[in-house]
RODO-2510 file (C-alpha; in nm, 4 decimals, decimal comma):
residues 325
     n   res          X          Y          Z
     1     m    -1,6797     5,5813    -0,5289
     2     k    -1,5008     5,6565    -0,8535
     3     k    -1,5077     5,4246    -1,1541
     4     n    -1,2293     5,1818    -1,1934
     5     s    -1,1804     5,1911    -1,5627
     6     t    -0,8120     5,2435    -1,5098
     7     i    -0,7851     4,9704    -1,2496
     8     k    -0,6660     4,6350    -1,3866
     9     a    -0,6660     4,3001    -1,2095
    10     i    -0,5367     3,9431    -1,2711
    11     g    -0,8007     3,6832    -1,1780
    12     l    -0,6931     3,3207    -1,1241
    13     l    -0,9511     3,1237    -1,3064
    14     s    -1,0033     2,7512    -1,2593
    15     g    -1,3186     2,7344    -1,4653
    16     g    -1,4988     2,6254    -1,1634
    17     l    -1,8070     2,7950    -0,9865
    18     d    -1,6397     3,0111    -0,7237
    19     s    -1,3680     3,1781    -0,9582
    20     t    -1,6287     3,2404    -1,2179
    21     i    -1,8546     3,4233    -0,9652
    22     t    -1,5486     3,6435    -0,8686
    23     v    -1,4787     3,7355    -1,2297
    24     k    -1,8374     3,8599    -1,2683
    25     m    -1,8040     4,0492    -0,9360
    26     m    -1,4989     4,2230    -1,0498
    27     i    -1,6464     4,3168    -1,3735
    28     d    -1,9629     4,4552    -1,1918
    29     q    -1,7084     4,6785    -0,9950
    30     d    -1,5694     4,8288    -1,3414
    31     v    -1,2273     4,6610    -1,2975
    32     e    -1,0449     4,5527    -1,6192
    33     v    -0,9904     4,1920    -1,5733
    34     h    -0,7381     3,9740    -1,7242
    35     l    -0,7535     3,6089    -1,6610
    36     l    -0,4844     3,3549    -1,5825
    37     n    -0,5442     2,9758    -1,5818
    38     f    -0,2700     2,7472    -1,4438
    39     v    -0,2924     2,3896    -1,5602
    40     t    -0,1523     2,0780    -1,3977
    41     p    -0,1736     1,7337    -1,4985
    42     f    -0,3978     1,6684    -1,1913
    43     c    -0,7054     1,8409    -1,2591
    44     t    -1,0248     1,6455    -1,2319
    45     c    -1,3044     1,9280    -1,3175
    46     t    -1,4344     1,7756    -1,6339
    47     r    -1,3374     1,5426    -1,9187
    48     k    -1,2248     1,8364    -2,1306
    49     g    -1,0251     1,9765    -1,8283
    50     c    -0,9743     2,3031    -1,6582
    51     r    -0,8078     2,4653    -1,9637
    52     h    -1,1400     2,4109    -2,1741
    53     e    -1,3718     2,5452    -1,8955
    54     a    -1,1436     2,8634    -1,8144
    55     s    -1,1107     2,9503    -2,1913
    56     r    -1,5115     2,9047    -2,2287
    57     i    -1,5729     3,1419    -1,9352
    58     a    -1,3190     3,3858    -2,0771
    59     e    -1,5103     3,3727    -2,4054
    60     l    -1,8398     3,4180    -2,2230
    61     f    -1,7330     3,7256    -2,0494
    62     g    -1,5480     3,8575    -2,3487
    63     i    -1,2160     3,9124    -2,1582
    64     p    -0,8360     3,7916    -2,2384
    65     i    -0,6970     3,4755    -2,0703
    66     k    -0,3444     3,3339    -2,0526
    67     i    -0,2931     2,9614    -2,0040
    68     l     0,0185     2,8527    -1,8099
    69     s     0,1012     2,4868    -1,7739
    70     g     0,2933     2,3468    -1,4781
    71     g     0,6136     2,1981    -1,6202
    72     k     0,9387     2,0839    -1,4673
    73     d     0,9427     2,3418    -1,1827
    74     y     0,5985     2,2054    -1,0904
    75     i     0,7156     1,8501    -1,0750
    76     e     1,0355     1,9456    -0,8637
    77     m     0,8021     2,1206    -0,6154
    78     l     0,5977     1,8239    -0,6008
    79     k     0,8788     1,5902    -0,5233
    80     n     0,9856     1,8071    -0,2151
    81     p     0,7275     2,0741    -0,0967
    82     k     0,8551     2,3085     0,1630
    83     h     0,5366     2,3051     0,3433
    84     g     0,4634     1,9236     0,3192
    85     y     0,1658     1,7290     0,1719
    86     g    -0,1983     1,7105     0,2751
    87     s    -0,3523     1,3783     0,3544
    88     n    -0,1929     1,2408     0,0272
    89     m     0,0435     1,3749    -0,2284
    90     n    -0,1321     1,7275    -0,2353
    91     p     0,1232     2,0026    -0,1766
    92     c    -0,1628     2,2507    -0,1644
    93     i     0,0352     2,5432    -0,0001
    94     d     0,3439     2,5127    -0,2134
    95     c     0,1156     2,4747    -0,5239
    96     r    -0,0492     2,7968    -0,4411
    97     i     0,2720     2,9747    -0,3977
    98     l     0,3966     2,8649    -0,7184
    99     m     0,0863     2,9836    -0,8857
   100     f     0,1008     3,3174    -0,7063
   101     r     0,4641     3,3798    -0,8096
   102     k     0,3678     3,3258    -1,1773
   103     a     0,0530     3,5398    -1,1405
   104     k     0,2847     3,8049    -0,9867
   105     k     0,5084     3,8229    -1,2833
   106     y     0,2073     3,8250    -1,5237
   107     m     0,0595     4,1172    -1,3003
   108     k     0,3920     4,3149    -1,3420
   109     d     0,4120     4,2459    -1,7193
   110     l     0,0499     4,3787    -1,7866
   111     g     0,1034     4,6481    -1,5257
   112     a    -0,2064     4,5237    -1,3318
   113     n    -0,2886     4,6474    -0,9751
   114     f    -0,3860     4,3357    -0,7909
   115     i    -0,4789     3,9794    -0,8120
   116     f    -0,8076     3,8134    -0,7104
   117     t    -0,9026     3,4535    -0,6521
   118     g    -1,2239     3,2533    -0,6071
   119     e    -1,0819     3,1065    -0,2756
   120     v    -1,3283     3,0696     0,0300
   121     l    -1,2092     3,0823     0,3749
   122     g    -1,2381     2,7347     0,5322
   123     q    -1,3216     2,5585     0,2188
   124     r    -0,9949     2,3404     0,1795
   125     p    -0,8395     2,2393     0,5018
   126     m    -0,4754     2,2797     0,4116
   127     s    -0,4445     2,6034     0,1989
   128     q    -0,7748     2,8123     0,2689
   129     h    -0,7408     2,9200     0,6323
   130     k    -0,5967     3,2575     0,7418
   131     k    -0,2514     3,1480     0,8518
   132     a    -0,2083     2,9512     0,5173
   133     m    -0,3336     3,2431     0,3130
   134     k    -0,0891     3,4835     0,4770
   135     t     0,1949     3,2432     0,4355
   136     i     0,1123     3,2102     0,0600
   137     e     0,0941     3,5784     0,0120
   138     k     0,4205     3,6429     0,2013
   139     e     0,6411     3,3729     0,0020
   140     s     0,4923     3,4995    -0,3333
   141     e     0,5694     3,8553    -0,2311
   142     l     0,2025     3,9487    -0,2770
   143     e     0,1126     4,0634     0,0624
   144     n    -0,2130     4,2611     0,0737
   145     l    -0,2485     4,2448    -0,3056
   146     v    -0,4660     3,9208    -0,3312
   147     l    -0,8315     3,9916    -0,3091
   148     r    -1,0612     3,7025    -0,2126
   149     p    -1,4095     3,8531    -0,2981
   150     l    -1,6238     3,5649    -0,1650
   151     s    -1,4629     3,5843     0,1926
   152     a    -1,3234     3,9457     0,1934
   153     k    -1,5324     4,0702     0,4966
   154     l    -1,3965     3,7780     0,7035
   155     l    -1,0406     3,8861     0,6195
   156     d    -0,8196     4,1946     0,6648
   157     p    -0,8789     4,4720     0,4017
   158     t    -0,6456     4,4564     0,1122
   159     i    -0,4768     4,7228    -0,0671
   160     p    -0,7418     4,7213    -0,3365
   161     e    -1,0067     4,7862    -0,0745
   162     k    -0,7972     5,0401     0,1405
   163     k    -0,7205     5,2597    -0,1858
   164     h    -1,1100     5,2449    -0,2816
   165     w    -1,0300     5,0518    -0,6059
   166     i    -1,2871     4,8013    -0,4929
   167     d    -1,6045     4,8715    -0,2883
   168     r    -1,5712     4,6473     0,0286
   169     k    -1,9345     4,6809     0,0913
   170     k    -2,0017     4,4817    -0,2338
   171     l    -1,7802     4,1811    -0,1198
   172     l    -1,9055     3,8837     0,0758
   173     s    -1,8449     3,6818     0,3887
   174     i    -1,8778     3,3319     0,2622
   175     q    -1,6845     3,0480     0,4475
   176     g    -1,6810     2,6757     0,4998
   177     r    -1,7467     2,3853     0,2464
   178     r    -2,1085     2,4173     0,1649
   179     r    -2,1681     2,5525    -0,1881
   180     l    -2,5395     2,6715    -0,1513
   181     p    -2,4369     3,0398    -0,1143
   182     q    -2,2324     3,0342    -0,4346
   183     i    -2,4903     2,8373    -0,6168
   184     e    -2,7725     3,0941    -0,5223
   185     l    -2,5394     3,3772    -0,6063
   186     a    -2,4683     3,2242    -0,9506
   187     d    -2,8307     3,2264    -1,0088
   188     k    -2,8693     3,5857    -0,9020
   189     l    -2,5732     3,7003    -1,1291
   190     g    -2,7056     3,5009    -1,4166
   191     i    -2,4185     3,2540    -1,4211
   192     k    -2,5493     2,9241    -1,5724
   193     d    -2,3894     2,6122    -1,7148
   194     y    -2,0722     2,5970    -1,4856
   195     p    -1,9267     2,2558    -1,4876
   196     c    -1,8892     2,1781    -1,1197
   197     p    -1,9107     2,3708    -0,7941
   198     a    -1,5492     2,3137    -0,7147
   199     g    -1,2380     2,1792    -0,9009
   200     g    -1,0814     1,8618    -0,8122
   201     c    -0,7008     1,7383    -0,7847
   202     r    -0,6049     1,3903    -0,8432
   203     l    -0,3241     1,4395    -0,5845
   204     t    -0,5824     1,4234    -0,2964
   205     d    -0,6726     1,0640    -0,4377
   206     p    -0,4948     0,7778    -0,2241
   207     h    -0,4623     0,5448    -0,5158
   208     f    -0,3279     0,7956    -0,7534
   209     s    -0,0849     0,9303    -0,4905
   210     k     0,0594     0,5931    -0,4490
   211     r     0,1103     0,5778    -0,8139
   212     i     0,2982     0,9354    -0,8125
   213     k     0,5169     0,8379    -0,5282
   214     e     0,6247     0,4872    -0,6837
   215     s     0,6864     0,6766    -1,0108
   216     f     0,9233     0,9111    -0,8315
   217     e     1,1060     0,6298    -0,6586
   218     h     1,1788     0,4673    -0,9849
   219     g     1,3209     0,8013    -1,1436
   220     e     1,0085     0,8441    -1,3715
   221     d     0,9369     1,2167    -1,3336
   222     t     0,8792     1,3645    -1,6690
   223     i     0,5562     1,5225    -1,7684
   224     k     0,4924     1,2181    -2,0007
   225     d     0,5614     0,9795    -1,6996
   226     i     0,3059     1,1765    -1,4909
   227     q     0,0457     1,1880    -1,7655
   228     l     0,0679     0,8118    -1,8168
   229     l    -0,0281     0,7519    -1,4525
   230     k    -0,3846     0,8597    -1,5186
   231     y    -0,4415     0,5763    -1,7509
   232     g    -0,4657     0,1983    -1,7373
   233     r    -0,3515    -0,0633    -1,4851
   234     h     0,0179    -0,0256    -1,3621
   235     f     0,2399    -0,3377    -1,2917
   236     r     0,6040    -0,2911    -1,1812
   237     l     0,8389    -0,5783    -1,2829
   238     k     1,1432    -0,6978    -1,0832
   239     s     1,3635    -0,5804    -1,3552
   240     d     1,2307    -0,2167    -1,3033
   241     a     1,0347    -0,2350    -1,6250
   242     k     0,6741    -0,1105    -1,6115
   243     v     0,3591    -0,2605    -1,7681
   244     i     0,0589    -0,0468    -1,8297
   245     i    -0,2578    -0,2187    -1,9528
   246     g    -0,5510    -0,0159    -2,1271
   247     r    -0,8835    -0,0626    -1,9565
   248     n    -1,0900     0,0356    -2,2613
   249     e    -1,0690     0,1581    -2,6236
   250     e    -0,9964     0,5017    -2,5119
   251     e    -0,7048     0,3963    -2,3033
   252     n    -0,5818     0,1792    -2,5820
   253     m    -0,5386     0,4627    -2,8102
   254     i    -0,3991     0,6864    -2,5360
   255     l    -0,1363     0,4202    -2,4691
   256     k    -0,0576     0,3981    -2,8502
   257     e     0,0023     0,7702    -2,8490
   258     f     0,2375     0,7515    -2,5753
   259     h     0,4566     0,4722    -2,7327
   260     e     0,8252     0,6085    -2,7491
   261     e     1,1346     0,4634    -2,8933
   262     n     1,2386     0,1507    -2,7019
   263     d     0,8742     0,0927    -2,5717
   264     i     0,7037    -0,2311    -2,6739
   265     l     0,3210    -0,2316    -2,7657
   266     i     0,1565    -0,5791    -2,7019
   267     e    -0,1896    -0,7250    -2,7934
   268     v    -0,3632    -1,0466    -2,8481
   269     t    -0,4987    -1,0942    -3,1918
   270     g    -0,8174    -1,2483    -3,3074
   271     v    -1,0024    -1,1521    -2,9669
   272     g    -1,0919    -0,8516    -2,7672
   273     s    -0,7627    -0,7283    -2,6222
   274     p    -0,6165    -0,4507    -2,4207
   275     i    -0,3129    -0,2682    -2,5559
   276     v    -0,0141    -0,3257    -2,3159
   277     l     0,2652    -0,0621    -2,3196
   278     l     0,5840    -0,2003    -2,1867
   279     k     0,8481     0,0545    -2,0761
   280     k     1,2102    -0,0068    -1,9853
   281     s     1,2075    -0,3624    -2,0864
   282     r     1,5188    -0,5645    -2,0016
   283     g     1,4591    -0,8406    -2,2568
   284     k     1,2624    -1,1703    -2,3236
   285     s     1,1668    -1,2235    -1,9446
   286     d     0,9922    -0,8960    -1,9298
   287     i     0,8209    -0,9252    -2,2665
   288     k     0,6887    -1,2641    -2,1569
   289     k     0,5568    -1,1218    -1,8283
   290     a     0,4057    -0,8347    -2,0132
   291     a     0,2353    -1,0765    -2,2712
   292     t     0,0991    -1,2952    -1,9906
   293     l    -0,0657    -1,0002    -1,8517
   294     c    -0,2066    -0,8926    -2,1789
   295     v    -0,3721    -1,2367    -2,2244
   296     r    -0,5123    -1,2345    -1,8741
   297     y    -0,7035    -0,9055    -1,9422
   298     s    -0,7931    -1,0149    -2,3067
   299     d    -1,1174    -1,2040    -2,3874
   300     a    -0,9223    -1,5201    -2,4596
   301     g    -1,0489    -1,8274    -2,2978
   302     k    -0,8527    -2,0138    -2,0273
   303     d    -0,5746    -2,2225    -2,1920
   304     e    -0,6672    -2,1030    -2,5257
   305     d    -0,3920    -2,0906    -2,7879
   306     v    -0,3249    -1,7173    -2,8792
   307     k    -0,1069    -1,5230    -3,1001
   308     i     0,0612    -1,1908    -2,9785
   309     r     0,1297    -0,8969    -3,1820
   310     m     0,4224    -0,6860    -3,0670
   311     k     0,5554    -0,3566    -3,1999
   312     s     0,8215    -0,1065    -3,1066
   313     n     0,9842     0,1848    -3,2902
   314     s     1,3185     0,0164    -3,3183
   315     a     1,1728    -0,2955    -3,4684
   316     n     0,9169    -0,4144    -3,7132
   317     e     0,5808    -0,5510    -3,6033
   318     e     0,5910    -0,9075    -3,5085
   319     l     0,3170    -1,1692    -3,4622
   320     i     0,4126    -1,4731    -3,2689
   321     k     0,2695    -1,7517    -3,0817
   322     f     0,2339    -1,6684    -2,7109
   323     s     0,3762    -2,0375    -2,6323
   324     s     0,6918    -1,9444    -2,8183
   325     l     0,7875    -1,6670    -2,5894
***
């Protein structure tokens, strides 16, 4: 088999174990690898996020990486996925199609020959079975150009294999949800300190999915709106205003950072208190309800007189007695 010094491939890298292994497998087959990391607001791999892990892996192997963030196009897809949702708000097939379309454009821009991923046959019920994989390739116009090294021997040969850019004999036949084969392979390949065997997605979580659906129903569909859903306790008032209550110091700081014009920040003074972010307030009634919630989740004693600090970008900070609201 000839050396592949002129063969170039785009690797879809999440930063998890499976995609990391495939990068090493392609490097070992003398392929020139360029990495693409697609970031959404819903990744749950690590506290630092998939972007951090993917960049770390790219640095480890000394290869270039491009980071793409899912923006308005991703949100529009999420609202109405052609292929529907999984058990919650996870549009796995449409998500992959969107990623692959962006990968195809990057492949053309770089003059690369094919794309590879860390997908494993049968690992994810909605998007990692043969029919779904073929649908994703067809709708992203990448038929036979997506190599899945971990399960390749269980799938039809791709163009990279048929043209001998890749030695099919060195590819694998892993399938199913067990991760032991990948963990053993990582040890054999010298891959250590991977963050988690597989990535996660908040859209598979029932509680978070309810938040997403409710947010869309109230016309809250910007990236900031979606990011806010990850933090705090959420309450919808009858006026359509939203109250978000920080659960710890970290979330309190985040809510302050998300504070926009016309939003109101509320906290109880003199005792341990959450930060409350009030959005789309219609007036004093909404402020009173938000303040009541703030007191409820503060360290103030029952029936204790308290003072409330309120602040908005359109008004100076106010300090008022709660009973005066």
